[in-house]
C-alpha positions as CSV (number, residue, x, y, z in Angstrom):
1,X,136.1,156.3,135.1
2,X,139.7,155.8,134.2
3,X,141.2,155.5,137.6
4,X,140.1,155.8,141.4
5,X,140.1,158.9,143.1
6,X,141.4,156.8,146.0
7,X,144.5,155.0,146.8
8,X,143.7,151.1,146.5
9,X,145.2,147.9,147.4
10,X,143.9,145.8,144.9
11,X,143.6,142.5,146.8
12,X,142.5,140.4,143.5
13,X,144.2,140.3,140.3
14,X,144.9,137.5,138.0
15,X,148.7,138.0,136.3
16,X,147.6,135.5,133.5
17,X,144.3,135.0,131.3
18,X,142.6,131.7,131.0
19,X,145.1,130.8,128.3
20,X,148.1,131.5,130.5
21,X,148.6,134.9,128.4
22,X,150.2,138.2,130.3
23,X,151.4,141.4,129.8
24,X,154.0,141.3,132.1
25,X,154.2,142.9,135.5
26,X,156.2,146.1,133.8
27,X,152.9,146.7,132.0
28,X,150.9,145.6,135.4
29,X,153.0,148.4,137.4
30,X,152.8,150.9,134.7
31,X,148.9,150.7,135.1
32,X,148.8,150.6,138.8
33,X,150.7,154.2,138.6
34,X,148.1,155.2,136.5
35,X,145.3,154.1,138.6
36,X,146.8,154.7,141.8
37,X,147.2,151.5,143.3
38,X,149.5,151.0,146.3
39,X,150.1,147.5,146.3
40,X,148.3,144.1,144.5
41,X,147.8,140.7,145.5
42,X,148.3,138.5,141.6
43,X,148.1,135.1,141.2
44,X,147.6,132.9,138.1
45,X,144.8,131.0,136.7
46,X,144.9,127.2,138.3
47,X,142.9,126.3,134.8
48,X,143.9,126.7,131.2
49,X,141.2,126.8,128.3
50,X,142.0,124.2,125.8
51,X,141.7,124.7,121.9
52,X,140.0,122.0,120.4
53,X,140.4,120.9,117.0
54,X,136.8,121.3,115.6
55,X,137.1,124.8,117.0
56,X,138.6,127.7,114.1
57,X,138.8,130.4,116.3
58,X,141.2,130.5,119.6
59,X,139.4,131.0,122.5
60,X,140.5,133.0,125.4
61,X,138.3,133.0,128.2
62,X,136.4,130.1,129.7
63,X,133.3,130.9,128.2
64,X,134.7,131.4,124.6
65,X,133.4,128.2,123.1
66,X,132.3,125.0,125.3
67,X,135.9,123.3,124.7
68,X,137.2,121.9,128.5
69,X,139.5,123.8,130.7
70,X,142.4,121.7,132.9
71,X,144.4,122.1,135.9
72,X,147.8,124.0,134.9
73,X,150.3,123.8,137.4
74,X,152.9,126.2,135.5
75,X,151.0,129.2,136.6
76,X,152.5,129.2,139.3
77,X,156.2,129.5,137.8
78,X,154.7,132.1,135.8
79,X,154.0,134.1,138.5
80,X,157.1,133.9,140.4
81,X,159.4,134.2,137.7
82,X,157.3,137.4,136.9
83,X,158.0,138.7,140.4
84,X,161.5,137.5,140.7
85,X,162.4,139.6,137.4
86,X,161.3,142.8,139.3
87,X,163.6,144.9,141.2
88,X,163.8,144.9,144.9
89,X,161.7,148.0,145.2
90,X,158.5,146.8,142.7
91,X,158.4,143.6,144.4
92,X,157.2,145.4,147.4
93,X,154.4,146.3,145.7
94,X,153.3,142.8,144.6
95,X,152.0,140.3,146.5
96,X,151.7,136.7,145.1
97,X,149.5,133.8,145.8
98,X,150.0,130.2,145.0
99,X,147.1,128.9,143.2
100,X,148.5,126.2,140.0
101,X,146.7,123.1,142.1
102,X,143.3,120.6,141.3
103,X,141.6,121.1,144.8
104,X,140.4,117.6,144.6
105,X,143.6,116.1,144.1
106,X,144.9,115.2,147.7
107,X,148.5,115.3,146.7
108,X,147.7,119.2,145.9
109,X,149.5,119.9,149.6
110,X,152.6,118.5,148.1
111,X,152.5,121.2,145.1
112,X,152.4,123.9,147.6
113,X,155.3,122.6,149.1
114,X,157.2,122.0,146.5
115,X,156.4,125.8,145.2
116,X,157.4,127.1,148.4
117,X,160.9,125.3,147.9
118,X,161.5,126.2,144.7
119,X,160.2,130.1,145.0
120,X,161.1,130.7,148.8
121,X,159.9,134.2,150.0
122,X,158.2,134.7,146.9
123,X,154.5,133.6,147.5
124,X,152.3,135.2,150.6
125,X,149.3,133.3,150.6
126,X,147.0,130.9,148.6
127,X,144.5,130.9,145.8
128,X,142.6,132.1,144.2
129,X,141.4,128.4,144.5
130,X,138.1,127.7,142.1
131,X,135.6,125.7,144.0
132,X,132.1,125.9,143.2
133,X,132.0,128.1,140.1
134,X,128.7,127.1,137.8
135,X,129.8,127.1,134.2
136,X,133.6,127.0,134.9
137,X,132.9,124.2,137.4
138,X,131.4,122.6,134.5
139,X,133.7,122.9,131.6
140,X,136.7,121.9,134.2
141,X,138.1,118.3,133.9
142,X,137.6,116.0,137.1
143,X,135.5,116.0,140.1
144,X,133.3,119.1,141.0
145,X,135.4,121.3,143.2
146,X,134.4,122.4,146.5
147,X,135.9,124.3,149.3
148,X,135.4,121.1,152.0
149,X,137.1,118.7,150.0
150,X,139.3,116.6,151.8
151,X,142.0,117.8,149.4
152,X,142.2,121.4,150.8
153,X,142.2,119.9,154.7
154,X,145.8,119.8,154.6
155,X,146.4,122.9,152.8
156,X,143.8,124.9,155.4
157,X,146.1,123.6,158.2
158,X,149.7,124.6,156.3
159,X,147.9,127.7,155.6
160,X,147.0,128.4,159.5
161,X,150.5,127.1,160.5
162,X,152.1,129.8,158.3
163,X,149.2,132.8,158.5
164,X,148.5,132.6,154.8
165,X,145.4,133.8,153.9
166,X,143.6,131.6,151.5
167,X,141.3,133.6,148.8
168,X,138.7,131.0,147.5
169,X,135.8,131.3,145.1
170,X,132.8,129.2,146.7
171,X,129.5,130.3,144.8
172,X,127.1,130.6,148.1
173,X,124.2,128.5,146.3
174,X,124.0,126.9,142.5
175,X,122.4,128.9,139.7
176,X,119.1,127.0,140.0
177,X,118.4,127.3,143.8
178,X,117.9,131.1,144.1
179,X,118.2,132.1,147.7
180,X,118.8,128.6,149.2
181,X,122.3,129.2,150.2
182,X,123.1,125.4,148.9
183,X,127.1,125.6,149.0
184,X,127.6,128.2,152.3
185,X,127.6,125.7,154.9
186,X,130.5,124.1,153.0
187,X,132.5,127.3,153.8
188,X,130.9,127.4,157.5
189,X,132.9,123.6,157.9
190,X,136.1,124.9,156.8
191,X,135.8,128.4,159.1
192,X,135.1,125.9,162.1
193,X,137.5,123.1,161.1
194,X,140.1,125.4,160.8
195,X,139.4,128.4,163.5
196,X,143.2,129.8,162.9
197,X,143.0,129.8,159.4
198,X,142.2,133.1,157.2
199,X,139.7,132.7,154.6
200,X,138.8,135.3,151.8
201,X,135.5,134.6,150.3
202,X,135.8,136.1,146.6
203,X,133.0,138.1,145.6
204,X,131.1,137.0,148.8
205,X,130.2,133.8,146.9
206,X,128.6,135.3,144.0
207,X,128.6,134.3,140.1
208,X,126.9,134.3,136.8
209,X,123.1,133.9,137.7
210,X,123.6,133.2,141.6
211,X,121.3,135.4,143.1
212,X,120.7,135.9,147.0
213,X,118.1,138.0,148.4
214,X,119.6,139.8,151.4
215,X,122.7,139.0,150.9
216,X,124.1,141.6,152.8
217,X,122.5,139.9,155.9
218,X,123.9,136.5,155.0
219,X,127.6,137.9,154.6
220,X,126.8,140.3,158.1
221,X,125.4,137.0,160.2
222,X,129.3,135.3,158.9
223,X,131.3,137.8,159.6
224,X,129.9,138.7,162.9
225,X,130.1,134.8,163.8
226,X,133.6,133.6,162.4
227,X,136.5,135.9,163.1
228,X,138.6,134.2,160.4
229,X,136.5,135.3,157.4
230,X,137.1,138.4,155.1
231,X,135.6,138.8,151.8
232,X,136.4,141.1,148.6
233,X,134.0,143.0,146.6
234,X,135.0,142.5,143.3
235,X,133.5,141.3,140.0
236,X,129.9,141.0,139.6
237,X,129.1,141.3,143.5
238,X,129.6,144.8,143.3
239,X,127.8,145.5,140.3
240,X,124.8,143.4,141.2
241,X,124.3,143.8,145.0
242,X,126.6,146.5,146.1
243,X,126.4,149.3,143.9
244,X,123.6,148.6,141.0
245,X,123.2,151.0,138.4
246,X,126.0,152.9,140.3
247,X,124.0,153.5,143.0
248,X,125.1,152.4,146.5
249,X,123.0,150.1,148.2
250,X,122.2,151.5,151.5
251,X,122.4,147.7,153.0
252,X,125.8,147.0,151.6
253,X,127.0,150.7,153.4
254,X,125.8,149.7,156.6
255,X,127.5,146.1,156.4
256,X,130.8,148.0,155.0
257,X,130.9,150.3,158.0
258,X,130.1,147.6,160.5
259,X,133.2,145.3,159.1
260,X,135.7,147.9,157.0
261,X,138.4,145.6,158.8
262,X,137.0,142.4,157.5
263,X,136.6,143.9,153.8
264,X,139.0,144.3,150.5
265,X,138.7,145.7,147.1
266,X,139.7,143.7,143.9
267,X,139.6,144.5,140.2
268,X,139.6,140.9,138.9
269,X,140.9,141.2,135.8
270,X,143.2,139.0,133.9
271,X,146.2,139.0,132.0
272,X,145.7,142.2,130.2
273,X,146.0,144.8,132.7
274,X,145.0,148.3,130.5
275,X,141.2,148.5,132.3
276,X,142.6,148.6,135.7
277,X,141.9,152.2,136.2
278,X,138.5,152.1,134.8
279,X,138.0,148.5,136.8
280,X,138.9,150.2,140.3
281,X,137.5,153.6,139.2
282,X,133.7,152.4,139.4
283,X,133.9,152.0,143.3
284,X,134.4,155.8,143.7
285,X,130.3,156.5,144.1
286,X,130.2,153.7,146.9
287,X,133.8,155.1,149.0
288,X,132.5,158.7,148.7
289,X,129.7,157.6,151.2
290,X,131.7,155.5,153.3
291,X,133.2,157.3,156.5
292,X,137.0,158.4,156.7
293,X,137.8,155.7,158.4
294,X,135.9,152.9,156.8
295,X,136.8,154.3,153.2
296,X,140.8,153.7,154.4
297,X,140.1,150.4,156.0
298,X,138.4,148.8,152.6
299,X,140.9,150.6,150.3
300,X,144.3,149.7,151.7
301,X,144.4,149.0,155.1
302,X,142.4,145.5,155.6
303,X,144.3,144.2,152.9
304,X,147.8,145.5,154.5
305,X,147.0,143.7,157.6
306,X,145.9,141.0,156.1
307,X,149.3,140.0,154.2
308,X,151.7,141.6,156.9
309,X,151.4,138.2,159.3
310,X,152.6,135.6,156.8
311,X,155.4,133.7,158.5
312,X,158.3,132.1,156.7
313,X,158.2,128.9,154.8
């Protein structure tokens, strides 16, 4: 399906790819128009892929080869400059987030403060912070990132003070520990330590080869218990759990009806935007099964509410 049947607020899109290339925001806006996307949460990529001397072919994705990734703070400036080059009317459709810092560096909060000073009124949230991410974690220089690392405590505090949502990729468990929820306690720790900070859990904690039976029950329990938790349906969680082989799962339909005010949709494309309509169009069979109110919440209203309460920094 080349575009969505429904108007969508895309709550998860990378403006650059893993070598910090982008088609530009004018191209993004054209694809948004074709795909029926009213607004878009856009952020860079906090890591960049190296091209080592022993590789003849240029890598463009973190899994292109076995070379390492390193933290790349200029990604925030790339997004900010692209945003500031837009007309005032088009800026209303793009909501940038800050992500260009190492989540294991206790100076990371300084980066966020500097970016906010350099680009006032540009950024409306923080993320996508790449924490536990299986292969990407293993390929990135430095300590393994986790959401409850001490470097993120002042960032969560800052975000809570200014009502900045934080979007986090944090696998619910490791590749080798199916169904054990090895890393979910780290999410819970931050939800409890920062009750006034909104945490958006990207992909509901799912990544490649991360398998959790009855994931819908895990997400339901957490959403019931923690008012400051939101989730996005993006990337593999939709294709593997929510709507496998294009068939909506009944458990996820019930979950979505129950918690639609805490669920967003995202394309999770990066840097090149021609696939935006196709990526969002695959949600249509699932959305067709929802009530009108639930569908509107998931498609646009939840994301609009989530990013409407940001305070001046």
